[in-house]
Backbone bond lengths (Angstrom), bond angles and torsions (degrees), N, CA, C in turn:
res aa  C-N    CA-C-N  psi(-1)  N-CA   C-N-CA  omega(-1)  CA-C   N-CA-C  phi
1 M - - - 1.461 - - 1.526 109.77 -
2 F 1.315 115.75 135.86 1.464 120.62 -177.93 1.526 110.65 -69.00
3 S 1.343 116.32 135.18 1.460 121.82 179.59 1.525 109.71 -109.27
4 L 1.312 116.11 104.09 1.457 120.45 177.40 1.524 110.96 -65.10
5 Q 1.326 116.27 -32.88 1.453 120.59 -179.27 1.526 111.99 -60.98
6 W 1.338 117.41 -50.17 1.454 120.01 -179.52 1.521 111.71 -69.99
7 F 1.317 116.85 -33.92 1.461 118.99 176.49 1.529 109.67 -62.30
8 A 1.328 116.84 -42.70 1.460 121.03 179.71 1.525 111.43 -66.49
9 I 1.333 117.56 -39.81 1.473 121.21 -179.67 1.519 110.86 -63.15
10 Y 1.338 117.12 -49.08 1.465 119.94 -179.10 1.519 111.43 -67.99
11 S 1.323 117.28 -34.29 1.464 120.39 177.02 1.527 110.33 -65.93
12 A 1.331 116.99 -40.20 1.456 121.09 179.35 1.527 110.98 -63.95
13 I 1.324 116.95 -40.05 1.469 120.57 177.91 1.531 110.23 -62.10
14 A 1.336 116.09 -47.37 1.467 120.50 179.81 1.525 111.06 -62.45
15 L 1.330 117.08 -40.50 1.463 120.86 179.28 1.523 111.25 -65.31
16 C 1.326 117.50 -41.22 1.464 121.10 -179.51 1.526 111.61 -63.28
17 V 1.329 116.42 -45.43 1.462 120.25 179.47 1.530 110.62 -63.91
18 T 1.325 116.05 -43.48 1.467 120.98 179.10 1.526 110.81 -62.63
19 F 1.325 116.47 -44.35 1.463 121.38 -179.30 1.523 111.67 -64.31
20 L 1.338 116.79 -44.83 1.458 120.58 -179.65 1.525 111.29 -62.80
21 E 1.332 116.47 -44.26 1.468 119.73 179.69 1.524 110.45 -62.54
22 H 1.326 116.53 -40.24 1.470 120.40 -179.49 1.525 110.82 -66.15
23 I 1.326 117.51 -43.70 1.466 121.46 -179.74 1.525 110.69 -65.52
24 F 1.323 116.79 -45.45 1.467 120.51 179.14 1.524 110.98 -60.57
25 H 1.335 115.23 -43.21 1.468 119.40 179.89 1.531 110.18 -64.50
26 H 1.319 116.97 -40.21 1.468 121.19 -178.30 1.527 111.22 -61.54
27 F 1.332 117.13 -38.04 1.461 120.96 -178.04 1.531 112.85 -95.78
28 G 1.336 115.84 9.56 1.449 120.07 174.88 1.508 115.17 78.03
29 Y 1.319 117.35 14.29 1.465 120.51 179.29 1.515 108.74 -98.74
30 R 1.330 116.40 115.77 1.458 121.64 -175.29 1.527 109.98 -104.11
31 N 1.313 116.59 90.30 1.452 122.24 177.44 1.524 109.06 -84.61
32 R 1.330 116.79 114.22 1.464 120.76 -174.44 1.520 112.47 -62.25
33 F 1.320 115.57 -35.88 1.458 119.25 -178.96 1.524 110.59 -65.21
34 I 1.334 116.48 -47.33 1.467 120.51 -179.70 1.522 110.49 -65.14
35 I 1.351 116.72 -41.62 1.465 120.13 179.52 1.522 110.56 -61.95
36 A 1.341 116.39 -46.34 1.466 120.13 179.73 1.521 110.83 -62.98
37 F 1.328 116.21 -41.46 1.461 120.97 178.99 1.527 110.05 -62.89
38 K 1.331 116.73 -43.67 1.462 121.61 -179.47 1.529 110.26 -64.17
39 Q 1.330 117.27 -43.15 1.455 120.64 179.27 1.523 110.92 -63.44
40 L 1.324 116.26 -40.39 1.464 119.86 177.39 1.518 111.05 -63.49
41 F 1.320 116.26 -38.30 1.456 120.50 179.40 1.529 111.88 -67.34
42 E 1.334 116.74 -21.90 1.457 119.52 -177.75 1.526 113.43 -89.34
43 V 1.336 117.93 1.09 1.465 120.66 179.78 1.532 112.11 -54.48
44 P 1.347 119.78 -50.81 1.472 118.64 179.45 1.526 112.63 -60.66
45 Y 1.347 116.38 -40.32 1.462 119.03 -178.68 1.523 111.80 -68.08
46 T 1.338 117.01 -42.44 1.465 119.97 178.05 1.525 110.63 -57.41
47 L 1.321 116.02 -45.30 1.453 120.77 179.59 1.522 111.12 -60.26
48 V 1.324 116.73 -47.52 1.471 120.90 -177.60 1.523 111.09 -70.65
49 H 1.334 117.15 -36.55 1.469 121.39 178.74 1.527 110.96 -60.70
50 E 1.325 117.09 -49.77 1.468 120.06 -179.14 1.532 111.00 -69.82
51 F 1.328 116.83 -36.10 1.465 120.39 174.69 1.524 110.45 -59.57
52 S 1.322 117.33 -39.72 1.469 121.45 -178.66 1.520 111.02 -61.41
53 H 1.337 116.78 -46.01 1.465 120.04 175.92 1.530 110.37 -59.04
54 A 1.329 116.23 -46.36 1.464 120.94 -173.14 1.528 112.42 -68.02
55 I 1.324 117.34 -46.15 1.467 119.91 -176.01 1.523 111.27 -67.70
56 V 1.336 116.69 -36.34 1.465 119.20 178.60 1.522 110.25 -70.67
57 A 1.328 117.77 -34.31 1.469 120.65 175.51 1.525 110.23 -59.61
58 L 1.320 117.00 -43.13 1.468 120.79 179.05 1.522 111.12 -68.29
59 I 1.324 117.30 -42.70 1.465 121.20 -178.87 1.519 111.09 -61.61
60 T 1.324 117.20 -35.32 1.469 121.53 -178.27 1.531 112.25 -93.81
61 S 1.339 115.21 24.73 1.475 122.28 174.68 1.527 113.50 68.97
62 G 1.317 116.90 24.35 1.445 120.07 175.54 1.522 111.45 -91.80
63 K 1.317 116.32 -178.28 1.456 122.17 179.49 1.529 109.42 -126.45
64 I 1.318 115.93 137.80 1.453 121.02 176.70 1.523 108.13 -93.97
65 K 1.322 116.68 118.39 1.463 120.49 178.54 1.518 111.32 -83.70
66 R 1.339 116.27 -43.59 1.462 119.30 177.89 1.521 110.73 -169.08
67 I 1.320 114.01 153.50 1.458 122.58 169.70 1.523 106.76 -115.64
68 T 1.319 116.42 131.73 1.461 121.40 -179.86 1.521 109.09 -119.59
69 L 1.320 116.03 130.57 1.466 122.04 174.89 1.529 107.60 -113.54
70 H 1.336 116.72 127.07 1.453 122.01 -169.57 1.525 112.76 -99.06
71 H 1.358 115.38 169.31 1.457 121.45 -177.87 1.528 112.71 -63.34
72 N 1.326 117.34 -28.68 1.462 119.98 179.92 1.526 112.09 -87.05
73 L 1.343 115.55 13.58 1.467 124.35 178.31 1.528 113.10 68.34
74 S 1.344 116.97 18.30 1.460 120.91 168.92 1.524 107.61 -91.61
75 G 1.319 117.06 179.35 1.460 119.83 -178.90 1.510 111.84 -154.78
76 S 1.323 115.70 173.65 1.465 121.45 177.22 1.525 109.14 -154.21
77 V 1.318 114.86 154.11 1.464 122.06 177.83 1.520 108.05 -126.20
78 V 1.315 116.25 131.49 1.466 121.69 173.52 1.522 107.03 -109.83
79 S 1.319 115.48 117.94 1.464 120.50 -179.07 1.522 108.97 -135.96
80 S 1.308 115.17 166.74 1.462 120.45 177.56 1.519 108.93 -135.18
81 S 1.313 115.20 147.71 1.461 120.56 179.08 1.521 108.53 -147.30
82 S 1.307 116.10 142.66 1.457 120.94 -177.60 1.520 112.63 -86.43
83 N 1.331 117.58 -6.50 1.463 119.06 -178.73 1.522 110.85 -127.26
84 R 1.317 115.85 148.93 1.458 122.09 -175.65 1.524 111.91 -67.29
85 I 1.335 116.02 -36.03 1.462 119.29 -179.25 1.524 110.24 -63.71
86 G 1.334 116.11 -41.96 1.455 120.22 178.26 1.515 111.67 -62.01
87 R 1.330 117.17 -43.43 1.471 120.67 179.23 1.522 110.47 -64.34
88 F 1.336 116.23 -38.52 1.466 119.85 179.61 1.530 111.29 -62.68
89 F 1.324 117.05 -51.54 1.463 119.83 -176.68 1.529 111.82 -68.55
90 T 1.324 116.92 -31.65 1.465 119.87 176.55 1.523 110.59 -62.49
91 T 1.327 116.57 -44.58 1.462 120.55 178.12 1.521 111.37 -69.35
92 F 1.315 116.83 -42.85 1.466 122.21 -176.02 1.528 111.99 -65.06
93 A 1.338 116.81 -27.53 1.468 120.64 -173.78 1.517 113.73 -69.91
94 G 1.340 117.90 -25.32 1.459 120.49 -172.58 1.515 114.60 -56.84
95 Y 1.326 117.56 -40.96 1.459 120.88 -178.10 1.520 113.30 -103.28
96 T 1.322 118.68 -2.81 1.457 120.90 -178.66 1.525 113.25 -108.75
97 L 1.322 117.27 -46.77 1.460 120.09 -177.44 1.532 113.19 -60.76
98 P 1.357 120.56 -36.17 1.466 118.84 176.96 1.526 114.18 -56.15
99 C 1.334 117.21 -30.25 1.469 119.74 177.34 1.523 110.63 -63.82
100 Y 1.342 116.72 -41.21 1.461 120.53 -179.17 1.528 111.49 -73.76
101 I 1.325 116.09 -31.38 1.467 119.04 175.37 1.527 109.31 -68.85
102 A 1.338 117.35 -38.88 1.463 120.18 174.24 1.524 110.37 -61.90
103 F 1.320 116.57 -40.48 1.467 122.65 176.02 1.535 109.81 -57.25
104 L 1.329 115.79 -48.06 1.462 121.37 179.42 1.517 111.59 -62.09
105 F 1.332 116.93 -45.40 1.460 120.59 -176.71 1.536 111.62 -66.33
106 I 1.325 117.60 -36.93 1.466 119.86 177.58 1.529 110.00 -67.35
107 W 1.311 116.71 -37.56 1.470 120.33 174.58 1.530 110.39 -62.07
108 L 1.334 116.51 -41.46 1.463 120.34 178.28 1.526 111.54 -66.00
109 L 1.330 116.92 -33.32 1.464 119.57 175.93 1.526 111.39 -58.29
110 H 1.328 116.49 -36.40 1.458 120.54 179.39 1.526 111.69 -68.03
111 I 1.332 116.68 -27.20 1.467 120.64 -178.71 1.521 110.56 -86.06
112 N 1.332 115.54 -54.20 1.465 121.96 179.42 1.524 107.61 -158.37
113 P 1.321 119.08 120.35 1.469 121.15 -176.42 1.525 114.46 -59.52
114 V 1.333 117.96 -18.13 1.464 119.83 -179.92 1.533 111.20 -78.08
115 F 1.317 117.69 -26.79 1.473 121.18 -174.09 1.527 114.09 -57.56
116 P 1.363 120.29 -41.30 1.466 118.17 177.44 1.527 113.66 -60.06
117 L 1.333 117.88 -30.48 1.471 120.23 177.84 1.524 110.13 -66.46
118 Y 1.322 116.73 -38.03 1.460 119.29 174.10 1.529 110.66 -60.68
119 G 1.327 115.60 -39.79 1.458 119.89 177.90 1.514 112.15 -62.81
120 Y 1.330 116.31 -43.07 1.464 120.18 177.36 1.528 111.18 -62.21
121 L 1.322 116.63 -39.76 1.470 119.89 -179.80 1.527 110.74 -65.56
122 V 1.329 117.90 -40.40 1.463 121.02 177.39 1.525 110.43 -61.22
123 I 1.329 116.70 -46.16 1.463 121.47 179.59 1.526 110.70 -62.53
124 A 1.331 116.97 -43.33 1.464 120.78 -177.84 1.527 111.44 -67.46
125 I 1.327 117.40 -43.11 1.469 120.57 -179.69 1.527 110.08 -65.74
126 F 1.330 117.28 -40.87 1.465 120.90 175.70 1.523 110.29 -59.05
127 S 1.329 116.94 -47.39 1.467 121.42 -177.87 1.522 111.39 -64.30
128 A 1.348 116.67 -36.52 1.461 120.72 -177.95 1.525 112.22 -59.54
129 I 1.325 117.11 -29.02 1.469 121.59 -179.27 1.527 111.28 -60.90
130 F 1.342 116.50 -31.01 1.464 120.53 -172.38 1.530 113.71 -107.97
131 I 1.309 117.76 1.14 1.467 120.08 179.85 1.524 109.69 -74.49
132 R 1.319 116.20 133.36 1.464 121.12 -174.96 1.523 114.34 -121.03
133 N 1.333 118.24 -6.30 1.462 118.29 178.38 1.526 109.99 -104.86
134 V 1.337 115.54 150.37 1.466 121.33 -173.55 1.523 111.21 -62.92
135 Y 1.345 116.38 -46.77 1.460 118.76 -179.50 1.530 110.62 -60.01
136 G 1.339 116.01 -43.57 1.457 119.95 179.14 1.514 112.58 -61.81
137 F 1.337 116.19 -35.69 1.465 120.28 178.89 1.531 110.61 -62.77
138 F 1.334 116.54 -48.31 1.461 119.43 179.19 1.526 111.25 -68.75
139 W 1.319 116.64 -33.14 1.474 123.28 176.11 1.512 109.93 -56.68
140 I 1.339 115.61 -52.27 1.464 119.49 -174.73 1.524 111.61 -75.03
141 I 1.330 117.74 -35.81 1.465 120.45 177.43 1.533 110.02 -64.14
142 G 1.328 116.30 -39.87 1.459 120.00 177.52 1.519 111.70 -62.48
143 F 1.330 116.23 -42.15 1.473 120.56 179.49 1.524 110.52 -64.88
144 I 1.332 116.66 -47.36 1.463 120.71 -179.81 1.532 110.80 -60.98
145 S 1.328 115.93 -42.85 1.470 120.59 -178.75 1.523 111.16 -63.97
146 L 1.337 116.11 -46.87 1.456 120.44 -178.63 1.525 111.38 -61.88
147 V 1.328 115.83 -52.20 1.467 119.33 -178.45 1.525 110.92 -65.24
148 G 1.351 116.93 -39.96 1.454 120.44 -179.31 1.521 112.68 -63.98
149 V 1.323 116.72 -45.87 1.468 120.58 -179.25 1.529 110.65 -63.86
150 I 1.333 116.90 -45.43 1.462 119.59 -179.47 1.524 110.84 -66.58
151 T 1.328 117.26 -37.27 1.471 120.26 -179.00 1.517 112.02 -63.47
152 W 1.336 116.51 -42.44 1.466 118.99 -172.66 1.525 114.55 -103.74
153 K 1.330 118.40 -17.33 1.460 119.60 -174.34 1.527 114.11 -117.15
154 A 1.303 118.71 -26.76 1.457 121.13 -174.48 1.532 110.80 -78.11
155 P 1.319 117.31 159.24 1.471 120.55 173.21 1.524 111.00 -56.65
156 L 1.309 115.86 151.45 1.459 121.01 -175.25 1.531 112.23 -57.53
157 A 1.325 116.90 -36.65 1.467 119.85 -178.41 1.528 111.31 -62.71
158 I 1.331 117.51 -41.01 1.467 121.57 178.89 1.525 110.11 -66.53
159 T 1.331 115.93 -44.36 1.468 120.36 177.55 1.519 110.61 -58.95
160 W 1.295 115.76 -43.52 1.467 122.79 -179.22 1.529 110.81 -60.92
161 H 1.340 117.00 -46.32 1.468 120.55 -179.23 1.527 111.71 -70.05
162 L 1.325 117.83 -37.14 1.471 119.91 176.97 1.522 110.34 -61.38
163 S 1.312 116.62 -42.23 1.459 120.46 -179.82 1.525 111.09 -62.37
164 Y 1.320 116.77 -47.55 1.467 120.04 177.65 1.529 110.96 -60.66
165 F 1.321 115.94 -41.59 1.462 120.67 -178.30 1.521 111.05 -62.86
166 L 1.329 117.64 -48.88 1.467 120.99 -177.81 1.525 111.86 -67.66
167 V 1.316 117.36 -36.13 1.470 120.03 -180.00 1.522 110.72 -69.92
168 T 1.332 117.37 -41.96 1.466 118.73 179.06 1.525 111.57 -68.07
169 L 1.333 117.12 -35.15 1.465 119.51 175.73 1.522 110.48 -60.84
170 L 1.323 116.95 -42.99 1.465 120.68 179.05 1.525 110.61 -65.30
171 F 1.311 117.01 -43.44 1.464 121.56 -178.81 1.530 111.06 -60.52
172 V 1.325 116.98 -49.74 1.463 121.04 -178.64 1.526 111.05 -66.96
173 A 1.335 116.94 -43.35 1.463 120.46 -178.19 1.521 111.51 -67.31
174 A 1.330 117.45 -34.52 1.469 120.13 178.25 1.522 110.64 -64.59
175 L 1.336 116.52 -41.44 1.464 119.89 177.51 1.531 110.50 -67.16
176 Y 1.321 116.26 -44.61 1.460 120.13 179.78 1.532 111.32 -65.70
177 G 1.331 116.49 -30.99 1.461 120.02 178.68 1.516 112.17 -58.98
178 G 1.341 116.37 -38.92 1.466 119.52 177.26 1.513 111.91 -64.20
179 Y 1.325 116.65 -38.34 1.468 121.02 177.67 1.519 110.80 -69.02
180 R 1.337 116.57 -40.40 1.462 120.68 -178.12 1.528 111.20 -65.22
181 I 1.322 117.86 -44.51 1.468 119.44 -179.44 1.531 109.97 -70.34
182 F 1.322 116.94 -28.26 1.465 121.57 174.68 1.530 109.77 -62.15
183 L 1.343 116.68 -46.60 1.462 120.47 178.81 1.520 111.55 -65.25
184 L 1.331 116.51 -43.61 1.464 119.93 179.82 1.523 111.17 -61.02
185 A 1.329 116.61 -39.37 1.465 120.50 -177.94 1.519 111.76 -62.60
186 F 1.321 117.60 -32.63 1.460 121.12 -178.78 1.524 112.43 -92.64
187 Q 1.330 117.04 -37.05 1.458 120.41 -175.21 1.525 113.26 -87.34
188 Q 1.330 117.19 -33.95 1.463 121.19 -177.82 1.542 110.41 -138.34
189 P 1.319 117.22 62.05 1.470 119.76 -177.26 1.523 113.82 -68.60
190 Q 1.350 116.62 -14.27 1.459 119.90 -175.97 1.527 112.75 -86.71
191 I 1.340 119.12 -20.64 1.460 119.76 -179.96 1.523 109.90 -81.43
192 Q 1.340 116.23 165.08 1.461 119.50 -175.57 1.529 111.03 -83.56
193 H 1.302 115.93 115.76 1.453 123.79 171.38 1.525 107.07 -151.07
194 D 1.309 118.36 176.26 1.464 120.52 -172.13 1.528 112.70 -60.28
195 A 1.330 117.81 -37.42 1.464 120.21 -179.64 1.531 111.30 -67.70
196 S 1.336 117.24 -40.77 1.465 120.00 179.69 1.530 111.03 -71.06
197 I 1.332 117.07 -34.61 1.469 119.96 176.99 1.524 110.07 -66.01
198 L 1.333 117.17 -42.34 1.465 120.25 176.25 1.526 111.01 -63.28
199 A 1.327 116.94 -34.89 1.465 120.30 177.57 1.526 110.80 -62.89
200 M 1.333 116.91 -41.32 1.460 120.41 177.61 1.529 111.63 -67.66
201 Q 1.321 116.43 -35.27 1.460 120.12 -177.83 1.519 112.54 -74.81
202 T 1.340 117.53 -33.12 1.464 121.27 -171.62 1.528 114.29 -113.82
203 R 1.347 117.33 -11.29 1.458 122.98 -174.27 1.539 112.12 64.97
204 I 1.312 116.86 16.54 1.465 122.74 172.01 1.524 107.24 -96.78
205 P 1.331 118.78 131.30 1.475 120.84 -173.94 1.529 113.19 -53.52
206 A 1.318 115.05 147.77 1.456 120.73 179.62 1.522 111.45 -59.05
207 Q 1.331 116.76 -32.48 1.461 119.85 -179.32 1.527 111.28 -62.19
208 V 1.328 116.58 -36.10 1.471 120.09 178.50 1.523 109.97 -64.74
209 W 1.331 115.99 -43.17 1.463 119.27 179.49 1.522 110.91 -67.18
210 G 1.330 117.40 -33.59 1.454 120.03 175.59 1.523 111.16 -61.47
211 I 1.323 115.92 -41.89 1.466 120.40 177.68 1.524 110.61 -65.71
212 V 1.341 116.86 -41.45 1.468 120.94 179.62 1.529 110.49 -61.08
213 F 1.326 116.96 -47.50 1.469 120.52 178.60 1.528 111.07 -59.78
214 F 1.318 115.94 -45.38 1.458 120.58 -177.24 1.531 111.17 -62.58
215 L 1.325 117.21 -49.37 1.462 121.44 -178.65 1.533 111.08 -65.73
216 H 1.327 115.97 -40.39 1.464 119.64 178.71 1.521 111.06 -58.91
217 N 1.339 116.77 -48.59 1.459 120.19 -176.45 1.522 112.14 -68.40
218 I 1.327 117.21 -34.89 1.457 120.42 175.62 1.526 110.10 -64.70
219 L 1.328 116.92 -41.58 1.462 121.38 -179.66 1.520 111.37 -64.09
220 V 1.339 116.54 -48.85 1.464 120.10 -179.98 1.526 110.39 -65.44
221 G 1.347 116.63 -41.24 1.458 119.81 177.24 1.516 111.93 -60.67
222 G 1.327 116.88 -39.41 1.459 120.92 176.95 1.519 111.66 -64.04
223 C 1.323 116.44 -39.49 1.474 120.08 177.46 1.532 111.09 -63.96
224 I 1.336 116.28 -40.37 1.460 120.47 178.23 1.529 109.97 -62.06
225 L 1.318 116.43 -47.04 1.459 120.32 179.67 1.517 111.46 -60.74
226 Y 1.325 116.54 -42.49 1.463 120.19 -176.33 1.525 112.14 -70.48
227 Y 1.340 116.86 -50.06 1.455 119.26 -172.16 1.539 113.71 -78.37
228 F 1.329 117.19 -30.73 1.453 119.27 -173.20 1.518 114.65 -109.06
229 L 1.317 117.85 -27.52 1.449 119.61 -169.67 1.526 114.39 -114.74
230 L 1.312 117.39 -26.54 1.473 119.72 -174.09 1.523 113.26 -109.83
231 T 1.331 118.02 -1.68 1.463 120.50 -179.65 1.521 109.87 -120.28
């Protein structure tokens, strides 16, 4: 049975850490503990974000050259596609598809709390095939091992809480991702990020894509809240 109480508790924790890191960064205060905590909280989102780029590249007949996972728990995907539409959707998927995966995982929580962990394992094993850096290899093997052991060996209560924790982290980070790319599009449109890449591909300003990402994620997040959490 779905527990709104635990979903709200884990979501509140993720929101507090995200908010504190954002406020500290805004005022130039770099608290290592909060930064490390925030980066750790973004592990599920980083995995799903890079998976989103990679799976859409394959669906649109592109090729994945490599997935890289970095020491700061960020990541990148290098892919190639022979058509502009494929390149567009591959780039566009990074900040949009995680919202729908969060939607799916919350739906699975209502059916069986263990099911989202299976989903995470599928995503991680798929991503591991294309990882080419040593740190990323140990990163993904560690994630697969941890989730796999807890899923099949740990007491049901621990498995249940891990699933809620990872799903709420993805949900909060997916919503925050739209806000983050919105800020980047306006504050640093010249650096390489998904909004600036879309601007180069479409000749539509990065700021417009930042607004599109932000509004899209708010809309999907609102649908998740309405259909799964508030009714």
